[in-house]
Backbone atoms as SQL, in Angstrom:
CREATE TABLE atoms (id INTEGER PRIMARY KEY, chain TEXT, resi INTEGER, resn TEXT, atom TEXT, x REAL, y REAL, z REAL);
INSERT INTO atoms VALUES
  (1, 'A', 1, 'GLU', 'N', 157.820, 39.631, 82.314),
  (2, 'A', 1, 'GLU', 'CA', 157.716, 39.340, 80.908),
  (3, 'A', 1, 'GLU', 'C', 158.726, 38.894, 79.783),
  (4, 'A', 2, 'GLN', 'N', 158.211, 37.806, 79.243),
  (5, 'A', 2, 'GLN', 'CA', 159.606, 37.275, 78.262),
  (6, 'A', 2, 'GLN', 'C', 159.303, 38.028, 77.204),
  (7, 'A', 3, 'CYS', 'N', 160.521, 38.154, 76.263),
  (8, 'A', 3, 'CYS', 'CA', 160.568, 38.298, 74.977),
  (9, 'A', 3, 'CYS', 'C', 161.306, 37.481, 74.067),
  (10, 'A', 4, 'LEU', 'N', 161.174, 37.099, 72.761),
  (11, 'A', 4, 'LEU', 'CA', 162.013, 36.208, 72.035),
  (12, 'A', 4, 'LEU', 'C', 162.124, 37.302, 70.931),
  (13, 'A', 5, 'TYR', 'N', 163.822, 37.214, 70.650),
  (14, 'A', 5, 'TYR', 'CA', 164.180, 38.262, 69.866),
  (15, 'A', 5, 'TYR', 'C', 164.927, 37.331, 68.773),
  (16, 'A', 6, 'LEU', 'N', 164.947, 37.690, 67.460),
  (17, 'A', 6, 'LEU', 'CA', 165.663, 37.044, 66.484),
  (18, 'A', 6, 'LEU', 'C', 166.857, 38.067, 66.060),
  (19, 'A', 7, 'ALA', 'N', 167.985, 37.460, 65.952),
  (20, 'A', 7, 'ALA', 'CA', 169.258, 38.350, 65.583),
  (21, 'A', 7, 'ALA', 'C', 169.737, 37.850, 63.915),
  (22, 'A', 8, 'MET', 'N', 169.755, 38.427, 62.843),
  (23, 'A', 8, 'MET', 'CA', 170.198, 37.797, 61.503),
  (24, 'A', 8, 'MET', 'C', 171.447, 38.730, 61.482),
  (25, 'A', 9, 'GLU', 'N', 172.190, 38.270, 60.796),
  (26, 'A', 9, 'GLU', 'CA', 173.401, 39.014, 59.879),
  (27, 'A', 9, 'GLU', 'C', 172.670, 39.414, 58.757),
  (28, 'A', 10, 'MET', 'N', 173.212, 40.664, 58.427),
  (29, 'A', 10, 'MET', 'CA', 173.055, 41.075, 56.921),
  (30, 'A', 10, 'MET', 'C', 173.023, 40.162, 55.586),
  (31, 'A', 11, 'GLY', 'N', 172.243, 40.265, 55.056),
  (32, 'A', 11, 'GLY', 'CA', 172.029, 39.431, 53.825),
  (33, 'A', 11, 'GLY', 'C', 173.095, 39.885, 52.739),
  (34, 'A', 12, 'GLY', 'N', 173.280, 38.813, 51.643),
  (35, 'A', 12, 'GLY', 'CA', 174.197, 39.387, 50.309),
  (36, 'A', 12, 'GLY', 'C', 173.382, 39.297, 49.291),
  (37, 'A', 13, 'PRO', 'N', 174.231, 39.297, 48.349),
  (38, 'A', 13, 'PRO', 'CA', 173.147, 38.826, 46.862),
  (39, 'A', 13, 'PRO', 'C', 172.804, 37.415, 46.734),
  (40, 'A', 14, 'ASN', 'N', 171.915, 37.242, 46.347),
  (41, 'A', 14, 'ASN', 'CA', 171.010, 36.056, 46.022),
  (42, 'A', 14, 'ASN', 'C', 171.527, 35.250, 44.639),
  (43, 'A', 15, 'LEU', 'N', 171.313, 34.137, 44.549),
  (44, 'A', 15, 'LEU', 'CA', 171.701, 33.356, 43.566),
  (45, 'A', 15, 'LEU', 'C', 171.085, 33.649, 42.187),
  (46, 'A', 16, 'GLU', 'N', 169.658, 34.076, 42.550),
  (47, 'A', 16, 'GLU', 'CA', 169.042, 34.265, 41.381),
  (48, 'A', 16, 'GLU', 'C', 169.597, 35.735, 40.243),
  (49, 'A', 17, 'GLY', 'N', 169.611, 36.373, 41.374),
  (50, 'A', 17, 'GLY', 'CA', 170.605, 37.627, 40.449),
  (51, 'A', 17, 'GLY', 'C', 171.695, 37.599, 39.973),
  (52, 'A', 18, 'GLN', 'N', 172.573, 36.294, 40.153),
  (53, 'A', 18, 'GLN', 'CA', 173.820, 36.171, 39.555),
  (54, 'A', 18, 'GLN', 'C', 173.969, 34.771, 38.898),
  (55, 'A', 19, 'LEU', 'N', 172.818, 34.234, 38.794),
  (56, 'A', 19, 'LEU', 'CA', 173.291, 33.022, 37.702),
  (57, 'A', 19, 'LEU', 'C', 173.593, 33.382, 36.450),
  (58, 'A', 20, 'THR', 'N', 173.725, 34.580, 35.794),
  (59, 'A', 20, 'THR', 'CA', 174.043, 34.813, 34.442),
  (60, 'A', 20, 'THR', 'C', 175.595, 35.028, 34.567),
  (61, 'A', 21, 'ARG', 'N', 176.042, 35.422, 35.741),
  (62, 'A', 21, 'ARG', 'CA', 177.419, 35.969, 36.063),
  (63, 'A', 21, 'ARG', 'C', 178.309, 34.627, 36.174),
  (64, 'A', 22, 'ILE', 'N', 177.625, 33.536, 36.750),
  (65, 'A', 22, 'ILE', 'CA', 178.560, 32.455, 36.959),
  (66, 'A', 22, 'ILE', 'C', 179.171, 31.732, 35.631),
  (67, 'A', 23, 'GLN', 'N', 180.269, 31.637, 35.414),
  (68, 'A', 23, 'GLN', 'CA', 180.687, 31.253, 34.193),
  (69, 'A', 23, 'GLN', 'C', 181.521, 30.157, 34.236),
  (70, 'A', 24, 'THR', 'N', 182.488, 29.720, 35.254),
  (71, 'A', 24, 'THR', 'CA', 183.145, 28.570, 35.359),
  (72, 'A', 24, 'THR', 'C', 182.610, 27.547, 36.098),
  (73, 'A', 25, 'ARG', 'N', 182.964, 26.420, 35.547),
  (74, 'A', 25, 'ARG', 'CA', 182.554, 25.234, 36.460),
  (75, 'A', 25, 'ARG', 'C', 183.173, 24.889, 37.702),
  (76, 'A', 26, 'LYS', 'N', 184.095, 25.401, 38.142),
  (77, 'A', 26, 'LYS', 'CA', 184.605, 25.318, 39.231),
  (78, 'A', 26, 'LYS', 'C', 183.614, 26.075, 40.259),
  (79, 'A', 27, 'GLU', 'N', 183.088, 27.219, 39.937),
  (80, 'A', 27, 'GLU', 'CA', 182.424, 28.104, 40.740),
  (81, 'A', 27, 'GLU', 'C', 180.675, 27.184, 40.759),
  (82, 'A', 28, 'MET', 'N', 180.457, 26.695, 39.796),
  (83, 'A', 28, 'MET', 'CA', 178.950, 25.898, 39.391),
  (84, 'A', 28, 'MET', 'C', 179.340, 24.604, 40.602),
  (85, 'A', 29, 'MET', 'N', 180.318, 24.009, 40.424),
  (86, 'A', 29, 'MET', 'CA', 180.413, 22.907, 41.287),
  (87, 'A', 29, 'MET', 'C', 180.595, 23.569, 42.928),
  (88, 'A', 30, 'ALA', 'N', 180.981, 24.776, 43.231),
  (89, 'A', 30, 'ALA', 'CA', 181.311, 25.294, 44.700),
  (90, 'A', 30, 'ALA', 'C', 179.795, 25.033, 45.221),
  (91, 'A', 31, 'ILE', 'N', 179.060, 25.660, 44.348),
  (92, 'A', 31, 'ILE', 'CA', 177.730, 26.149, 44.584),
  (93, 'A', 31, 'ILE', 'C', 176.987, 24.755, 44.744),
  (94, 'A', 32, 'ALA', 'N', 177.067, 23.916, 44.009),
  (95, 'A', 32, 'ALA', 'CA', 176.327, 22.550, 44.153),
  (96, 'A', 32, 'ALA', 'C', 176.743, 21.549, 45.389),
  (97, 'A', 33, 'GLU', 'N', 178.097, 21.883, 45.538),
  (98, 'A', 33, 'GLU', 'CA', 178.654, 20.938, 46.771),
  (99, 'A', 33, 'GLU', 'C', 178.110, 21.583, 47.923),
  (100, 'A', 34, 'GLN', 'N', 177.964, 22.993, 48.150),
  (101, 'A', 34, 'GLN', 'CA', 177.581, 23.284, 49.231),
  (102, 'A', 34, 'GLN', 'C', 176.159, 23.207, 49.564),
  (103, 'A', 35, 'LEU', 'N', 175.439, 23.620, 48.527),
  (104, 'A', 35, 'LEU', 'CA', 173.869, 23.114, 48.665),
  (105, 'A', 35, 'LEU', 'C', 173.736, 21.733, 48.897),
  (106, 'A', 36, 'PHE', 'N', 174.746, 20.496, 48.308),
  (107, 'A', 36, 'PHE', 'CA', 174.102, 19.546, 49.065),
  (108, 'A', 36, 'PHE', 'C', 174.477, 19.301, 50.452),
  (109, 'A', 37, 'THR', 'N', 175.568, 19.734, 50.764),
  (110, 'A', 37, 'THR', 'CA', 176.081, 19.909, 52.139),
  (111, 'A', 37, 'THR', 'C', 175.027, 20.266, 53.258),
  (112, 'A', 38, 'VAL', 'N', 174.408, 21.583, 52.680),
  (113, 'A', 38, 'VAL', 'CA', 173.485, 22.177, 53.703),
  (114, 'A', 38, 'VAL', 'C', 172.332, 21.337, 53.733),
  (115, 'A', 39, 'LEU', 'N', 171.652, 20.763, 52.481),
  (116, 'A', 39, 'LEU', 'CA', 170.484, 19.885, 52.582),
  (117, 'A', 39, 'LEU', 'C', 170.920, 18.399, 53.228),
  (118, 'A', 40, 'ALA', 'N', 171.947, 17.914, 53.299),
  (119, 'A', 40, 'ALA', 'CA', 172.045, 16.630, 53.877),
  (120, 'A', 40, 'ALA', 'C', 172.014, 16.979, 55.669),
  (121, 'A', 41, 'TYR', 'N', 172.542, 18.101, 55.762),
  (122, 'A', 41, 'TYR', 'CA', 172.917, 18.602, 57.361),
  (123, 'A', 41, 'TYR', 'C', 171.335, 18.400, 57.841),
  (124, 'A', 42, 'LEU', 'N', 170.465, 19.367, 56.912),
  (125, 'A', 42, 'LEU', 'CA', 169.003, 19.440, 57.464),
  (126, 'A', 42, 'LEU', 'C', 168.523, 18.445, 57.114),
  (127, 'A', 43, 'HIS', 'N', 168.490, 17.264, 56.538),
  (128, 'A', 43, 'HIS', 'CA', 167.678, 16.072, 56.485),
  (129, 'A', 43, 'HIS', 'C', 168.378, 15.023, 57.410),
  (130, 'A', 44, 'SER', 'N', 169.781, 15.332, 57.868),
  (131, 'A', 44, 'SER', 'CA', 170.126, 14.644, 59.440),
  (132, 'A', 44, 'SER', 'C', 169.433, 14.911, 60.389),
  (133, 'A', 45, 'CYS', 'N', 168.924, 16.210, 60.346),
  (134, 'A', 45, 'CYS', 'CA', 168.068, 16.803, 61.499),
  (135, 'A', 45, 'CYS', 'C', 166.780, 16.680, 61.496),
  (136, 'A', 46, 'ASN', 'N', 166.160, 16.041, 60.666),
  (137, 'A', 46, 'ASN', 'CA', 164.835, 16.046, 60.385),
  (138, 'A', 46, 'ASN', 'C', 164.212, 17.102, 59.564),
  (139, 'A', 47, 'ILE', 'N', 164.533, 17.703, 59.140),
  (140, 'A', 47, 'ILE', 'CA', 164.188, 19.206, 58.683),
  (141, 'A', 47, 'ILE', 'C', 164.226, 19.475, 57.140),
  (142, 'A', 48, 'ALA', 'N', 162.851, 19.830, 56.639),
  (143, 'A', 48, 'ALA', 'CA', 162.564, 19.863, 55.398),
  (144, 'A', 48, 'ALA', 'C', 162.363, 21.284, 54.870),
  (145, 'A', 49, 'HIS', 'N', 163.212, 21.999, 54.080),
  (146, 'A', 49, 'HIS', 'CA', 162.981, 23.300, 54.145),
  (147, 'A', 49, 'HIS', 'C', 161.732, 23.648, 52.926),
  (148, 'A', 50, 'HIS', 'N', 161.397, 22.722, 52.176),
  (149, 'A', 50, 'HIS', 'CA', 160.304, 23.174, 51.112),
  (150, 'A', 50, 'HIS', 'C', 160.503, 24.245, 50.212),
  (151, 'A', 51, 'ASP', 'N', 161.352, 25.228, 50.256),
  (152, 'A', 51, 'ASP', 'CA', 161.531, 26.068, 49.160),
  (153, 'A', 51, 'ASP', 'C', 162.796, 26.722, 48.981),
  (154, 'A', 52, 'VAL', 'N', 163.370, 25.527, 48.392),
  (155, 'A', 52, 'VAL', 'CA', 164.520, 25.934, 47.901),
  (156, 'A', 52, 'VAL', 'C', 164.800, 26.188, 46.650),
  (157, 'A', 53, 'LYS', 'N', 165.106, 27.580, 46.272),
  (158, 'A', 53, 'LYS', 'CA', 165.124, 28.204, 44.938),
  (159, 'A', 53, 'LYS', 'C', 166.063, 29.226, 45.007),
  (160, 'A', 54, 'PRO', 'N', 166.550, 29.755, 43.798),
  (161, 'A', 54, 'PRO', 'CA', 167.644, 30.425, 43.549),
  (162, 'A', 54, 'PRO', 'C', 167.821, 31.914, 44.293),
  (163, 'A', 55, 'SER', 'N', 166.358, 32.170, 44.669),
  (164, 'A', 55, 'SER', 'CA', 166.183, 33.427, 45.486),
  (165, 'A', 55, 'SER', 'C', 166.523, 33.260, 46.785),
  (166, 'A', 56, 'ASN', 'N', 166.139, 31.892, 47.390),
  (167, 'A', 56, 'ASN', 'CA', 166.501, 31.927, 48.835),
  (168, 'A', 56, 'ASN', 'C', 167.958, 31.154, 48.984),
  (169, 'A', 57, 'LEU', 'N', 168.910, 31.432, 48.095),
  (170, 'A', 57, 'LEU', 'CA', 170.428, 31.001, 48.231),
  (171, 'A', 57, 'LEU', 'C', 171.393, 32.216, 48.457),
  (172, 'A', 58, 'LEU', 'N', 171.603, 32.830, 49.188),
  (173, 'A', 58, 'LEU', 'CA', 172.570, 33.805, 48.969),
  (174, 'A', 58, 'LEU', 'C', 174.166, 33.329, 48.688),
  (175, 'A', 59, 'TRP', 'N', 174.435, 33.944, 47.654),
  (176, 'A', 59, 'TRP', 'CA', 176.001, 33.460, 47.271),
  (177, 'A', 59, 'TRP', 'C', 177.144, 34.882, 47.191),
  (178, 'A', 60, 'ASP', 'N', 177.930, 34.697, 47.956),
  (179, 'A', 60, 'ASP', 'CA', 178.840, 36.141, 47.819),
  (180, 'A', 60, 'ASP', 'C', 180.328, 35.335, 46.932),
  (181, 'A', 61, 'GLY', 'N', 180.116, 34.476, 46.167),
  (182, 'A', 61, 'GLY', 'CA', 181.369, 33.959, 45.451),
  (183, 'A', 61, 'GLY', 'C', 182.041, 33.174, 45.801),
  (184, 'A', 62, 'VAL', 'N', 181.843, 32.572, 47.323),
  (185, 'A', 62, 'VAL', 'CA', 182.639, 31.756, 48.268),
  (186, 'A', 62, 'VAL', 'C', 181.846, 30.809, 48.803),
  (187, 'A', 63, 'HIS', 'N', 180.799, 31.519, 49.681),
  (188, 'A', 63, 'HIS', 'CA', 179.939, 30.988, 50.424),
  (189, 'A', 63, 'HIS', 'C', 178.575, 30.901, 50.146),
  (190, 'A', 64, 'LEU', 'N', 177.907, 29.742, 50.340),
  (191, 'A', 64, 'LEU', 'CA', 176.667, 29.680, 49.802),
  (192, 'A', 64, 'LEU', 'C', 175.622, 29.696, 51.089),
  (193, 'A', 65, 'LYS', 'N', 174.618, 30.306, 51.282),
  (194, 'A', 65, 'LYS', 'CA', 173.632, 30.160, 52.541),
  (195, 'A', 65, 'LYS', 'C', 172.160, 30.246, 52.393),
  (196, 'A', 66, 'LEU', 'N', 171.492, 29.432, 52.605),
  (197, 'A', 66, 'LEU', 'CA', 170.168, 28.916, 52.686),
  (198, 'A', 66, 'LEU', 'C', 169.549, 29.941, 53.317),
  (199, 'A', 67, 'ILE', 'N', 168.286, 30.612, 52.942),
  (200, 'A', 67, 'ILE', 'CA', 167.781, 31.496, 54.101),
  (201, 'A', 67, 'ILE', 'C', 166.029, 31.128, 53.748),
  (202, 'A', 68, 'ASP', 'N', 165.402, 31.565, 54.351),
  (203, 'A', 68, 'ASP', 'CA', 163.792, 31.818, 54.556),
  (204, 'A', 68, 'ASP', 'C', 163.238, 30.231, 54.721),
  (205, 'A', 69, 'PHE', 'N', 163.414, 30.055, 56.200),
  (206, 'A', 69, 'PHE', 'CA', 162.745, 28.757, 56.685),
  (207, 'A', 69, 'PHE', 'C', 161.391, 28.925, 56.933),
  (208, 'A', 70, 'GLY', 'N', 160.607, 29.627, 56.445),
  (209, 'A', 70, 'GLY', 'CA', 159.100, 30.052, 56.813),
  (210, 'A', 70, 'GLY', 'C', 158.203, 29.083, 56.401),
  (211, 'A', 71, 'VAL', 'N', 158.404, 28.144, 55.642),
  (212, 'A', 71, 'VAL', 'CA', 157.688, 26.978, 55.514),
  (213, 'A', 71, 'VAL', 'C', 158.524, 25.734, 55.759),
  (214, 'A', 72, 'ALA', 'N', 159.752, 25.834, 56.569),
  (215, 'A', 72, 'ALA', 'CA', 160.317, 24.345, 56.823),
  (216, 'A', 72, 'ALA', 'C', 159.569, 23.801, 57.830),
  (217, 'A', 73, 'GLU', 'N', 159.751, 22.531, 57.747),
  (218, 'A', 73, 'GLU', 'CA', 159.046, 21.797, 58.733),
  (219, 'A', 73, 'GLU', 'C', 159.950, 20.496, 59.473),
  (220, 'A', 74, 'HIS', 'N', 159.646, 20.470, 60.532),
  (221, 'A', 74, 'HIS', 'CA', 160.400, 19.317, 61.287),
  (222, 'A', 74, 'HIS', 'C', 159.760, 17.972, 61.186),
  (223, 'A', 75, 'LEU', 'N', 160.485, 16.804, 60.660),
  (224, 'A', 75, 'LEU', 'CA', 159.485, 15.751, 60.447),
  (225, 'A', 75, 'LEU', 'C', 159.870, 14.964, 61.581);
């Protein structure tokens, strides 16, 4: 019998809960740059996420992670 397991790291705070805490232009630009980078990579792999929103973005103050690929589609 074969089984498939999915292992994921623990998430962090999402961007939705942190939007009011982001005060510097530098931090806003870091978020935007990382978001554009991850979306460009996904699109280069012909993947459409379809659900990009602040609650699906984890932000630890340095790194941005896009989560919840439940409705993503390979085009």
